[in-house]
C-alpha positions in Angstrom: 106.9 -32.3 216.9 110.2 -31.0 215.9 111.4 -27.3 217.3 113.4 -25.8 214.6 114.2 -22.0 214.0 113.5 -20.3 210.3 116.4 -18.3 208.5 115.9 -15.4 210.8 116.1 -17.3 214.2 112.0 -17.6 214.7 110.6 -20.6 216.1 108.9 -23.3 213.7 107.0 -26.3 215.1 107.0 -29.3 212.4 106.5 -32.8 212.5 109.4 -34.0 210.8 113.4 -32.7 210.7 113.6 -32.1 207.2 110.1 -30.1 207.0 112.5 -27.2 208.8 114.2 -27.4 205.8 111.6 -27.2 203.2 109.7 -24.7 205.3 112.9 -22.5 205.3 113.2 -23.4 201.8 109.6 -21.8 200.8 110.8 -18.7 203.0 114.0 -18.1 201.2 112.8 -18.6 197.7 110.1 -16.4 198.9 112.0 -13.6 199.7 114.9 -14.5 196.6 112.8 -15.7 194.1 114.3 -18.7 193.7 112.8 -22.3 192.8 113.2 -23.1 196.5 109.6 -21.9 197.2 108.0 -25.1 195.8 109.9 -27.5 198.2 107.4 -27.0 200.7 105.1 -29.0 198.6 107.3 -32.3 199.1 106.2 -32.6 202.5 103.0 -31.0 202.8 101.3 -34.6 202.3 103.1 -36.2 204.7 103.4 -33.4 207.4 100.3 -31.7 209.0 102.1 -29.3 210.8 100.4 -25.7 210.5 103.2 -24.2 209.2 104.0 -26.5 206.6 100.4 -26.7 205.4 100.0 -22.8 205.7 102.9 -22.2 203.6 101.8 -24.9 200.9 98.4 -23.0 200.6 100.3 -19.8 199.8 102.2 -21.4 197.1 98.7 -22.3 195.6 97.5 -19.1 195.8 100.7 -17.6 194.2 99.1 -19.4 191.4 96.8 -16.0 190.7 93.8 -18.3 188.9 90.7 -19.0 189.7 91.4 -22.3 191.0 93.8 -21.3 193.5 91.5 -21.0 196.7 90.0 -24.7 195.8 93.4 -26.0 195.5 94.9 -24.1 199.0 92.0 -24.5 201.3 92.5 -28.3 201.7 95.8 -27.3 203.2 94.3 -25.4 205.7 91.7 -28.0 206.3 94.2 -30.5 206.8 96.4 -28.4 209.5 92.9 -28.0 211.3 91.9 -31.7 211.4 95.9 -32.7 212.9 95.5 -29.7 215.5 98.9 -30.0 216.1 101.2 -27.8 218.5 102.0 -24.3 216.7 103.2 -21.0 218.1 101.0 -18.0 218.0 103.1 -16.7 215.1 102.6 -19.5 213.2 98.8 -19.7 213.9 98.9 -15.5 212.8 100.3 -16.6 209.8 98.0 -19.0 208.7 95.2 -16.7 209.9 96.2 -14.4 207.2 96.5 -17.1 204.9 93.0 -18.1 205.3 91.8 -14.9 205.1 93.3 -14.5 201.5 92.2 -17.9 200.5 88.7 -16.7 201.6 89.1 -13.3 199.5 89.3 -10.9 202.3 92.6 -9.5 201.0 92.2 -6.0 203.3 91.8 -8.4 206.3 94.9 -10.5 205.4 97.0 -7.5 205.2 95.7 -6.1 208.4 96.4 -9.5 210.5 100.0 -9.6 208.5 100.8 -6.0 209.2 99.5 -7.2 213.0 101.8 -9.7 213.1 104.6 -7.6 212.1 104.4 -5.4 214.8 105.2 -8.3 217.1 107.8 -10.0 215.1 109.5 -7.6 212.8 112.1 -10.2 211.9 109.5 -12.4 210.2 110.3 -11.4 206.1 108.1 -13.6 205.4 105.1 -12.2 206.7 106.3 -8.7 205.3 106.5 -9.8 202.1 103.3 -11.1 202.0 101.8 -8.2 203.3 103.7 -6.1 200.9 102.2 -8.6 198.2 98.6 -7.8 199.0 99.3 -4.1 199.7 100.8 -4.0 196.2 97.8 -5.3 194.9 95.6 -3.4 196.5 97.3 -0.3 194.9 98.2 0.7 198.7 102.2 2.0 197.8 102.1 3.6 201.6 101.5 0.4 203.0 104.1 -1.0 201.3 106.9 1.4 202.3 105.4 1.5 206.4 105.4 -2.5 206.4 109.3 -2.3 205.2 110.0 0.8 207.8 108.5 -1.2 210.8 110.7 -4.3 210.3 113.9 -2.2 209.4 115.0 -1.8 213.1 114.8 -5.7 213.7 116.4 -7.0 210.5 118.5 -4.2 209.1 120.9 -7.0 208.9 119.1 -8.4 205.9 119.4 -7.5 202.3 116.4 -9.3 201.2 114.5 -6.3 203.8 116.5 -3.2 202.1 115.2 -4.8 199.0 111.5 -4.6 200.0 112.2 -0.8 201.5 113.9 0.1 197.9 110.6 -0.8 196.1 107.9 0.9 198.7 110.2 3.9 198.8 110.0 4.0 194.9 106.4 3.5 194.5 106.1 6.6 197.1 108.1 8.4 194.2 110.9 8.9 197.2 113.8 7.9 194.5 116.5 9.2 196.5 115.9 7.1 199.7 114.7 3.9 196.9 118.2 4.0 195.5 119.9 4.3 198.7 118.0 0.9 200.2 118.5 -0.6 196.7 122.4 -0.1 196.8 122.6 -0.9 200.5 120.8 -4.4 200.0 123.1 -4.8 196.8 126.1 -4.0 198.8 124.8 -7.0 201.3 123.8 -9.3 198.3 125.0 -8.4 195.2 122.7 -10.8 193.1 119.5 -9.4 195.0 116.9 -9.5 192.4 114.1 -7.4 194.3 116.9 -5.0 194.8 117.6 -4.9 191.1 114.2 -4.3 190.2 113.8 -1.3 192.5 116.7 0.1 191.1 115.5 -0.3 187.6 112.7 1.4 188.3 114.4 4.3 189.9 116.3 4.7 186.8 113.4 4.5 184.5 111.2 6.8 186.5 114.4 9.1 186.9 114.9 9.2 183.2 118.3 7.4 183.3 117.6 5.2 180.4 120.8 4.4 179.2 122.1 3.9 182.7 119.7 2.0 183.9 119.8 -0.6 180.5 123.6 -0.8 181.4 122.7 -1.8 184.9 120.4 -4.2 184.0 122.4 -5.9 180.9 125.4 -6.3 183.5 123.2 -7.8 186.3 121.5 -10.1 183.8 124.0 -12.7 184.1 122.4 -13.3 187.7 118.8 -14.1 186.4 118.9 -17.8 184.9 118.2 -19.2 188.5 115.2 -17.1 189.2 111.6 -18.1 189.2 109.8 -17.2 186.2 108.2 -14.3 187.3 111.5 -12.5 188.6 113.5 -13.5 185.9 111.2 -12.3 183.2 110.0 -9.3 184.5 113.7 -8.0 185.3 114.1 -8.6 181.4 111.0 -6.8 180.4 112.3 -3.4 182.5 115.5 -3.7 180.2 112.9 -4.2 177.4 111.0 -1.3 178.7 114.5 1.1 178.4 115.3 -0.1 174.5 112.1 1.0 173.8 112.5 4.6 174.9 115.8 4.5 173.9 114.5 3.6 170.0 116.0 0.1 170.4 112.4 -1.5 169.4 113.8 -4.3 167.4 116.3 -5.2 170.3 113.1 -5.4 172.6 111.3 -7.7 170.6 114.3 -9.6 170.4 114.1 -9.6 174.4 110.1 -10.5 174.0 111.3 -13.6 171.7 114.4 -14.9 173.8 113.6 -13.7 177.7 110.2 -12.3 178.7 107.9 -14.7 176.8 108.4 -18.7 177.5 109.8 -19.2 180.7 106.4 -20.5 182.4 103.9 -19.5 179.3 100.9 -20.5 181.9 101.6 -18.1 184.7 99.4 -15.1 185.2 102.3 -12.6 185.6 104.7 -14.2 182.6 101.4 -13.9 180.4 100.8 -10.0 181.8 104.5 -9.0 181.0 103.9 -10.6 177.4 101.0 -9.1 176.8 102.5 -5.3 178.4 105.8 -5.8 175.8 103.8 -6.4 172.9 101.4 -3.5 173.3 104.3 -1.1 174.3 106.1 -2.2 171.1 103.0 -1.7 169.0 102.5 1.8 170.3 106.0 2.6 169.4 105.1 1.7 165.9 106.3 -2.1 165.7 104.8 -4.8 163.6 104.6 -7.7 166.3 103.7 -9.9 163.6 101.5 -13.3 164.6 103.0 -13.2 168.3 99.5 -11.9 169.6 97.9 -15.0 168.0 100.3 -17.3 170.0 100.0 -15.3 173.0 96.1 -15.3 173.1 96.2 -19.0 172.8 97.3 -19.2 176.7 94.9 -16.3 177.8 91.7 -18.0 176.8 92.2 -20.3 179.8 91.5 -16.9 181.5 88.1 -16.0 181.4 86.9 -16.8 184.9 89.6 -16.2 186.7 88.8 -12.3 188.3 91.4 -12.8 190.7 93.0 -9.1 190.4 91.9 -6.4 187.8 95.0 -5.1 186.8 95.3 -9.0 185.4 92.3 -9.5 183.6 92.5 -6.3 182.1 95.4 -7.4 180.3 94.2 -10.4 179.4 91.2 -9.0 178.1 93.5 -6.9 175.5 95.6 -9.9 174.5 92.5 -11.8 173.8 91.2 -8.4 171.7 94.3 -7.7 169.9 94.3 -11.1 168.7 90.7 -10.8 167.8 89.2 -13.1 169.8 85.6 -13.4 170.7 86.8 -14.4 174.3 87.7 -10.6 174.8 84.0 -9.5 174.7 83.0 -12.6 176.6 86.0 -11.7 179.6 84.1 -7.9 179.2 81.0 -9.4 180.1 82.1 -11.5 182.5 83.7 -8.4 184.4 81.1 -6.1 184.2 78.5 -8.8 185.7 80.6 -9.9 188.2 81.8 -6.5 189.4 78.9 -5.5 192.0 79.7 -8.9 193.7 83.4 -8.7 194.0 85.1 -8.6 197.5 84.6 -5.4 199.4 88.2 -4.2 199.6 88.4 -4.7 195.7 84.5 -3.8 194.6 85.3 -0.3 194.1 88.3 -1.2 191.5 86.4 -3.7 189.6 83.1 -1.3 189.1 85.1 2.2 188.7 88.5 1.2 187.4 88.0 -2.2 185.7 84.6 -2.2 184.2 85.4 1.2 181.9 88.9 0.0 181.2 88.2 -2.9 180.0 85.6 -1.2 177.8 88.1 1.5 176.5 90.5 -1.6 175.7 88.4 -3.7 173.6 87.2 -0.6 171.8 90.9 0.9 171.0 91.7 -2.9 170.0 88.7 -2.7 167.5 89.3 0.7 166.4 86.7 2.7 167.9 88.9 5.8 169.1 86.5 8.2 170.6 85.1 5.2 172.5 88.2 4.2 173.9 89.9 7.1 175.0 86.3 8.1 176.8 86.2 4.9 178.6 90.0 4.8 179.6 89.7 8.6 181.1 87.0 7.5 183.4 89.1 5.0 184.6 92.5 7.0 185.2 92.1 8.9 188.0 91.5 5.9 190.2 94.3 3.4 188.0 96.5 3.0 191.2 93.4 1.0 192.9 93.9 -1.8 190.4 97.3 -2.7 191.6 100.6 -3.1 189.6 103.8 -0.3 190.0 103.8 3.0 188.0 105.6 1.4 185.1 103.0 -1.5 184.3 100.2 0.9 184.7 101.8 3.0 182.3 100.6 1.0 179.7 96.8 2.0 180.2 97.6 5.4 179.7 99.9 5.3 176.9 96.7 3.6 175.1 94.6 6.4 176.1 97.0 8.7 174.8 97.2 7.0 171.8 93.3 6.9 171.3 93.2 10.3 171.4 95.8 10.6 168.8 93.8 8.4 166.1 90.6 10.4 167.3 92.4 13.4 166.3 92.3 15.5 169.5 95.9 16.4 169.2 96.0 19.2 172.0 95.1 16.6 174.6 98.2 14.5 173.7 100.5 17.4 173.5 99.3 18.3 176.7 100.3 15.4 178.2 103.2 14.2 176.3 105.4 17.5 176.6 105.4 16.7 180.6 106.6 13.5 180.3 109.1 14.1 177.2 110.7 16.9 179.8 111.2 14.2 182.7 112.5 11.5 180.1 114.8 13.6 177.9 116.6 10.5 176.4 113.2 9.0 175.6 113.6 9.3 171.8 110.0 7.2 171.4 108.4 10.7 173.5 110.7 12.8 171.5 109.0 10.9 168.2 105.4 11.6 169.3 105.9 14.7 170.8 107.2 16.0 167.1 104.0 14.7 165.5 102.0 16.1 167.8 103.2 19.4 167.3 103.4 19.1 163.6 99.6 17.8 163.7 98.7 21.1 165.5 101.0 23.2 163.5 103.5 24.6 165.9 107.2 24.1 166.5 108.3 20.8 168.0 111.3 21.3 170.7 114.4 21.2 169.4 
C-alpha cells in the first residue's frame, strides 16, 4: 500500500501512487465543481483500496437516477473483497457512502457528522454531509456542520463558501455575505461562494447589484461541472426575470442554462424551473417544453428525491405528455414505502404537490390551488433551496389568480413586493391583483 495525503493533509491509503492523485482530484473537483471529480473512475478498476472505491461509489450516486445504487454497490463490494489496509477515517467515510447507497440518507448524514467531529479538516466529508442535509431540507444542519469545521479549516476558501450557504439557508444574510466575501477574497473564482452571494442578493432584493455581480463572475464558469455552471447562470436568469428582462432570461436558457449536460438531473430541473418561471412572468416559451420533455420521459422510475420528481412531472405535464400522469401514479404508489427519512416528505408533500402541479398544467385551477396549499406548509422537507422551492409558491399563486381568488393572491404578493422593491414582475402582478379587487395599486 502507498501512504499519501489528501489536499487537507489527512492520510489516505491507496495501492498505486497515481491513485492518490485521482482521489485528490475527486476531492478538489467535488469541492470546486470541476471535472477533476471524475478522475477517480480512471483508477477504480485497478486500485481496490477502500478510499478509491468509496469515492467511485459516491460519484455513481451523484448521478441521481434510479440506476445509481446498482452502479455504486459493486465499488463497495470490490473494496470489501480486497480488504486492504485503511484508516478509521476512510472506513467511516465508506460507511456513510454505504448507508447512502442503501437508501438511509439520515443515517449517512449522522455518520458523516460524527466523522467531522473527529476530523474537522475533512472537507470532503463536510460537503457530502451538507449534500444530504440539503436534500433532507435540514438547513440548520448545513450551518452546524460548517461551523464545526471552521476552527480547524478556517484557512480554506471552500469552507467559507459552504459556511456562507449554510448561513443563507438559515436566513442569516449578513453572516452569509461576510463568509462568501471572505471565501472570494481567498479564492476569487470560488463558485459556491459566488452562488451563496447570489442567493443573498436575490433574497435581499439587490437585484441589479446581483445581476452585475454574476455577469462579472461568469467568465470563470466555463470550466466548471455542468450543474455549477448552469446553476449560476440560472440565478442570473432569475434576477433578469425580476428586473423585467424576460427576453434576456430566455436567451440565457437557450445559451447557458440548458444544453451542457441534458442527461443530468440538476440540469434538467434547472431547465424546468426556468421555463416555468418565464411562463409565469408572461412569456411564451414556444416549443421548448416539448424538447425538454424528451429528456424527462426517462425519469418515471427514479424516485431519488421528491424535489426532483416534482419538477420532472411538471415539465412532462407542460409538454402534454401522458407520462406526467404515469409519474403521478407512481409517486402515489411508492410514497408509503419510501425510506423512513423521506417518507413523510413523499406522502404529505410530494403527493399533494404532484397532484397540484398536474392539475395546474391541465387548467384545473381550484384543484391545483387546493392541492398545493396542502403541500406548502411542509415544502422545506422535499429539499432544494429557498430560491428553488419558490417555484411551487409562484405556481400556487398563479392557480389562485386563475381561479379568481384575488384576495389571497394579493395577501401573499404584497409582502413579497415590499421585500423586493426592484422586482418589476411583482409590481406588475400586484397591480393586476389590485385592479381585479377594485382597489388602488401602490405607487
